[in-house]
N, C-alpha and C positions, 0 to 999 in steps of 0.2 A: 504493498499499499505506500503509495506515494502523495504528499500534501498537494493541492488543497484536499482534505478531508471533513466532512462534517457529519455528525449525526445528531438529529433532532426529532422528538418525539416518538422515539422509537428506543429498545433496549439492545445494549451492546454488552453482553453479561462477560464475554471473555475479552480480555485485553486486547486491543489491536497494538502491535508494535510497530515503529516507523523509524527510519533515520534520514534526517535530513538538516541541512544547512550545520552541519556539524554538530548536531546533537541525536541523542536516543530518546526516543519518546514512547512511552504505554499511555493507553487510556481507554477508560469504559464508561458507558452509563446504564443507568437502569430504572425503571419504575418504582415507585413505594411500593414494597411487599404486603400484600393483604387487600390493595385498594383496585378496584375495577375502574381505571383511568388511565389516559396516556402518560407517557412519561413527559413531565412539564421540563425538564433538565435537557441541555443539549450541548455539545462541545464541538470545536472547531480547530483545525490546524491548517496554516497556510504559510507558505514560504513567500516573503514579500523581496522582491528582487533577487540577487545571486548568493546574497549571504544572510539575511535577517529571517527566521522564523518567528511567526505569532501564534500563540495557544490560547484559546478562550473558552470560558464556561459560562453559560447563562442558565438562571433558574428561574422559571416562570414563578411568580408570586401566587401561593395558593389561596390566598384571602381573596384573590381576584378572579373575575372570570376572564376564560381564553388564554390561561397561562402558558399551556403548549405552544400554541400560535404566537405568544408574544415574546417566547424566548427563542424560537425557530426566526422570527421576524428580526430579532436583535442579530444573531449571527449571520443572518443572510446579508444584512445591512453592513455590519462589518467588512463582512467577505466582500461584498462589492465595491465598497468604499476604498479598500486597501489596495483592490487590483484595479482601481479604474485609472490610477495615476501614480505608477512606482518610481516618477520622478522625484515625488514628496520625500522629505524625511519622513522615516517609519511614525515617529508622535504625530505629525501631522496626519497623516493617512488615519491612525488608529482614532485621532480625536474626531475626526472628520467621520469615523464609523459610529463611534458612540452619538454623534448628533443623529446621523442617519437613523440610526436605531430608534433612539427616541422619537423622532418625528415619525416612522413609520408605524409605530406603536401607536401612537396618538391618531394618528391617519385611519388607522382602523375604526376607531371609535367604539370598541367592545368593553373597552373599561380594564384591559390587560395591563399586565406591569411584569418586568423582569428584572431581576439582578443582573449584573455583567461584569465579568474579569477578565482582562487581556494581559499578556505577558509578551514583551517584545526581548528576544535574544539575538543578539549581535556577537560575535566571536566568543568573548568571555563576559560580556555585558548583558544585564538583564534591567529591564525598567517594568512597573508595574502600573497598570490603568484599572480602576473599578469602582462601581457604583451599588451599594447592597453589602450583602454578606456573603456573597461568595469570596473566596479570599486564597492567599498564596501564602505558602510556606517555604523558606529556603533553610535547607539542614545540611551543616556539614558531615566529613563521613565521619566524626569522631561525635558527631551529636549535638555541635553546637547551634544553635537556632540564629541564624545570620539576619533573616527578615521575617517579620510576621505581621501580616497586613491588618489594618483595623478594620472591625467590622461595621457598616453604617447601621447601627441598631442601639438602642436605650444601653442594652447590657454592653455592648461592645464599646461604646463610648466612658461608660463606667470603669470596666477594665483597663482602659487605656489611661484613666485619670488615676487608677489607683484604687477606687472606690469599691470594687468589687474583685474577688480572686475568680481562677478561672473555674473551679468546682462549683461556687455561689452562682456564677455566670451561666453554667450549663443547667442549672436546676431552678433558675429564676423562670417565675410566671410569667415574664415578659419577653423571656428569650426568643419566642416567635415573631415578635414584633422587629420589622424594618424600615429604618427611618429615611431611606433614598433609593429610588428606583427608577428606572425608564420607565416612560408611559405615564408617570405621574409628575406633578409640578409642586415645588421646585427640584430639578434634578441636577446634581454636579458631580465630576468626574474627580476621582483623586488620582494625581498622577504621583507616584512614587521616584524617589532619588535613584540615579544609576547605581547599580551593584555588579561589583566585579566578583566572578563565580571561580572559584577554585576548581581544580580538576575533577574532583569526585565529589562537587555539592550535588545535591538532589534538591530539585524544585517542584514540589506539590501545587499542584491548582486544582480547587475542589469546589463544590457546591457546600451548603451546610449540612445536605446529609451526612457529610464525612465529618465536620466541624462540630455538629451537634451530639454526635454519639462517641468521639473518641476524645482522649483529653491530649493535648498537646504532645505531651513527652512519649504516648504510644503510636503517635502518627511517626514523631520522630526517629524513634527505637525500629519501626518497621521500614522507614524511607530511607534510611541514612547508608545502607549497605544491602547485596544481594542484586540478581537480576529485576530489572525494571517492572517485567511482566509478573515475575512472582510478587514483588511488591504492591502491585496495583492491585493484583488480585487478595493477597492479604489484608491490605486495607478495606477493600469493600467486604471482606468475609467478616471482618471483627466488626464494621459497621451492621452489617445483616444482622447477625446474632444480637447485637445491642437493640435494632428495630424490632426482634421478636420477642425480647424480654429474656434471651437466655444468656442470663449474666447476673452477677450481685446487685442485689436491691439499689445499693448506693451508686452504681454505674448509670450513666446517663443513657436515656432510651428517648429517641422522637423517631417513630416512622417517617419516612420522607423520600422523594427520589434522590439519587445520589450519580455525582460525576466528579470522575478524580483524572488527571491529566499528571502523568509524573514525568521527568525530564532530567536529563545529565547530559554533560558535554560528551561527545564520542572520544573513546579511546584513540590516539593516533596509529 
């Protein structure tokens, strides 16, 4: 499989593995277990020019109608905007994609909304762009967290301010609330600072189906080493067990759609 590749409104239970632009990638997306509805998550991977890779996850908001269509429209708009003019700097193309996605969802008029997180990877440099509570985690081979995006939610902001710890946030009654979504006003895009990636750093891009069911240290321990396909499968398996309630009563458990993309720089 080679980029561009996108999966929206469907389940990809076995990780797809891809090599492009100097990176190895594994990704999957699956519907919430036990619910008779389409998968409202989606994933996208595309090459921008000769040396830049863009990976994205969208999660249609469950509290709004048309969630699967909203996430699909967002990823399609990001794809089209990025490939419309590859002479632009990647940052400009991605921001054009966010604006086009926001407009496309509003134009639908169905009241849908979605998160969107995109990661730009060029050589050894990573940059993040996001709106909502789909997030990015960058983990060193020895387990050091080098980047953790802030969830655009009441609990996410409280954690960032040091007023809630991770465990309190995961079990908080307002954990499901999101304060910044494409398709709703006001919408803003948070742009991360460039980050230099070491040779064995792992990048985890995921919807809240992962981050609401695993603690950060669990994600770190699974992601920091081993083959990417196995890593992606293991993260999804742990999340599924939590969603089914097959865990300690103190463990987080929030049934939801799940999307995960894991990346590393390819070995020379």
